[in-house]
N, C-alpha and C positions, 0 to 999 in steps of 0.2 A: 777480894777479887771483884771486879765490876761484873755485873749482869751481863753487860754488853760483850765483855770479853769472853765470859764463858759461853755465850751463845756463838760467838765467832769460832772459838776453839773446838767446841762440841760439834759443830757443822762440818768443820775441816776433818775432824776424826771420824766421821761417819760417811764421808764422800766416797770412800772405797766399797761401800755396801750400797749406798743409795744416790740417786741424783741429787745435786746440790739443793734444789728446792725442797725435796722430800726430807732430806736430812736436816735442814734448817727448821722445818715444821715439826720434825720429832723432837729436836732440842727444846723447841718452844713449849710443846705439850709436855715435856718432861718438867719444865720449871712451872708450868700452870698446874699439873696435877699432883706433883709431889710436894710443892712448897707454897702453892696457891697464888703465884705471881702471874698476873695477866699478861698475855702474849705481846702487848703494846708498851709494857713497862720501860723497856729499854730505849723507846723512841721518846716518851715524855720525860723520862727521867735518866738521861744518858750516864749520870754519875751514881746511879743506884749500886750500892755495894751489897754483896751477899754477906751474911753473917757466917761465921765458921761452921755452925751446926748445919745450916742450909746447903752450905758449899759442899760438905761431906756427903749429905744425902744425894745431891745432884751428881756428884762425881761417881758415886756408887751406881747410880742409875745409868750414867753414861757408859761405865764399863760393861753393864749388862747389854746396852744396845750395841756396843762396838763388837760383842760376840755374836750379834745377830738375833738376839732375844726380841720378839715382838714388844713394842712400846706397850700394848695392853697388858702383858703379863708384868712388865716392869712397873706400871702404875697401879696395877690391879683393878683397872676401869676400862669399860668400853661403852661407847654410846650405841643405843639401839632404839628405834621407835620414839626418839625424843627424850629417852630416859638413861641414866647412867646405871649400867650393870657392873657388878663384881665378877671378875674372871680370874681364874688361876690356870695352871698348866693341866689341870684335871679336865678342863672343858675346851670345845672349840672357841674360838674368838668369832662372835657373831658377825655375820657378813651383811652388807648393805642389801643384796638382793633378797635375802630372806625377809626383809621387810615387806617385800610384795606379797609374800605368802600370808603374812600376818594382816596385812591391809585387807586382802581378800577374805580372810576368816572373819576379821572384824565386821566387815560389810554383811557377810551371810549371818553371823551371830546376831547382829543388830536387826537384820530382816526378820528373822525368827522370833525374836524378842517381841518385836512390834505386831507380828501376826498373832501372838498369844496373848497381848496385852488387854484385849477386851474381857478376857477371863478374870481379870483383877488378881486378888490374892490366891484364886485357884489355878492361876496360870502355871503350866510345867516350867521350870527354869530351863534355859539353854544349856546344854550339856557338851563339853569338848574334851576330847582325848589327845594328848600330845604324846606321840611315841618318839623316843630317842631324845629326850628333852634337853640334855646337855646342861647348860648354864641356866636353863628355865627361861630364857628370853622369849621364846614364843608363848609358852604357857603363861608367864606374867603379864605380856604385853595383852594378850586377849582378855585375861581376867580383868585388867585394869581399864581397858578401853570400853568394855561393855559391863558395867557394874550389874552384879547379880547372876552373871554366867558362872556356871560350875565347871572348873577345869581339873581334870586329873591328868597328870604328867608322869611318864614312865622312863626310866633308864636302868641299865644294868650296873653302871659304875657307881659305887658307894661314894667316891670322891665327887663325882659329878653332882650327885643328889645333894650332897652337903652344901656345895656351892649354890645350887638352885634353891634349896630351902633357906638359905642364908641371905637371900636377896632382901634388902630392907626398903619396902615401900609402905611402911606402917603409916605414915602421915597421909599418903595418898588414900589407902584403904579407909582410914578414919574419916577423911573428908567426903569420900565418894560412896562408901558403903560397899566397895567391891569385896569379892570373896578371894582370899589367897588360894592358889592352886593346892591340890593334894598331891604330894609327890610319893610315887610308888617304886620300889626296887622290883624289877621283873626283867626277864630276857625277852626282848621283841622277837627273837627268832623261834621262841617257843609259843607258836601262836594258837595252840590248843590248850594252854594252861588255864586253870581255874582262875577267874579274875572276877572278884565279887564287887564290881564298882558300877554296875548297871550299863545301860545303853547310851548312845551318844548321837547328838544331831551333827557334829562335826568331828572328823578325825584328821589330825594334822601329824605331818612327820617331815623331819629333815634327817634321813638316816645316812649311815655311811655308804658312799657311791663311788669313790675314786678307785680305779682298778690299779692294782700293784704296778703294772707296766707304765702308769703315767706318772710315776714318782720322778722320772727324769726330766719332766717338764715343769716340776714345782720348785718354788724358792726355798733354799735351805732354812729360812726362818720358820717356814711351815713344818718342814719334814723333821727338823731337829727339835722343836719346841712343842707343837700341838700333838695331842693324844692320838696316836695311830689307830687305836681300836675305834675311834669316832670318825676316822677318815676313809680307810681302806677297806676293799672287798677283794676276794680272789679273782684273778683273771679268769679262771675256768668258771666261775659262777658269780658274776658281778651283779645279778638281779635278786639274790637270795632274800634280802631285806624287803624287796618290794612284794615277792611272794607272800612273805609273812604278813606285811602290812595288809595286803588284799585279803588274807584269811582273817586277820583281826576285824577288817571292815565288814566281812560277810557275817561275822558273829555278832559284832557290837553296833553297827551303824543302823540308826533308825530308818524307817520308811521315809523317803524324801530327804535322807540326809546326804551329806556331801563330804567328800574326802579330798585333801590337798596335800600334795607331797613334792618335795624338792627332789631333782633328779640330776644325773650325769647328762650334760648336754649331747654326748656322743652316743647316748643309749636312749634317745627319746621314743623312737618307734617301738623298740623292744619292750620299753617300760610300759608305754601305752597299751601294747598288747597283753601284758600281764594282767592289767585291770579289766580290759575287755573280756578277756578269757574266764576271769572270775565272776562274769555276770553283771558288771556295772555298765551303766548307760552314760551317755554324753562324756565319754573318756576324751578329755581334751588336752592337747599340748599348749603350754602357755610359755611365752618368752619373757625374759627379764629386760631391764632396761639397757643392757648391752646387745639387744637382739639376738640372745642365745636362748635356745630352748631349755628352760630352767625348771618347770613344773609339770605335773599331771594333775588335772582336777578330775574328779570323777563323781557320780551320783547313784544313790541306791536305785 
């Protein structure tokens, strides 16, 4: 089978689920990620023929896409902060807007590192806590972007922790001297538990925040495939994770420390009030690149 024919037929097969341009892009990504064929191959080599083994792999992947499964789970890969992360159905697929939280965390971590650099080898390392780490994309990104920072990452799901621990950035760690995050199984909602990992300059979190009543507004490929425990909170208590995060921050955030958390855009003022009531200062609502209220930043 010609590659060009597979792309054409695959696009047509997905058009009932996605707009044509998106369907074409998904099939192109399938080819690139599963069998390593660049997206332009069918243009420069119109007669490029798939070998039987590759065709089988692609047809199996296409069948999964036709059922609505996200491309990231089909290929096992997701781009985030310019790096390729491994993802499975045990973890949420990292979203582009979460990169904004990471970029601010990196900025703050680097600022603290530079402030302490005059102390030389005696300087305290920058310490970061990532609550509800999932795939580990936040934890790993901060650790790799600011070599020397110590990151501790927490999740309740053993499956998610296995994915996070299994991210392979060994080559970058070797070249930069970055420290891999320490991953810890713990229930974030148990905010008073014994936690023998010290205090932190930054506390980051992207917890579950979608209300059950919002399910009707979501795409089936999210509802049917991404882990519900990482997405949803009860309608009657949608801020329960933020109260817990505020308590973690009261206990573990160092003086002059900063917290950054992703939030439900519909509950911005209410979430802001949780951290203000917990005694934090400069509690700020921050928008994403879609002009939606997406984060709360707060200081000790």
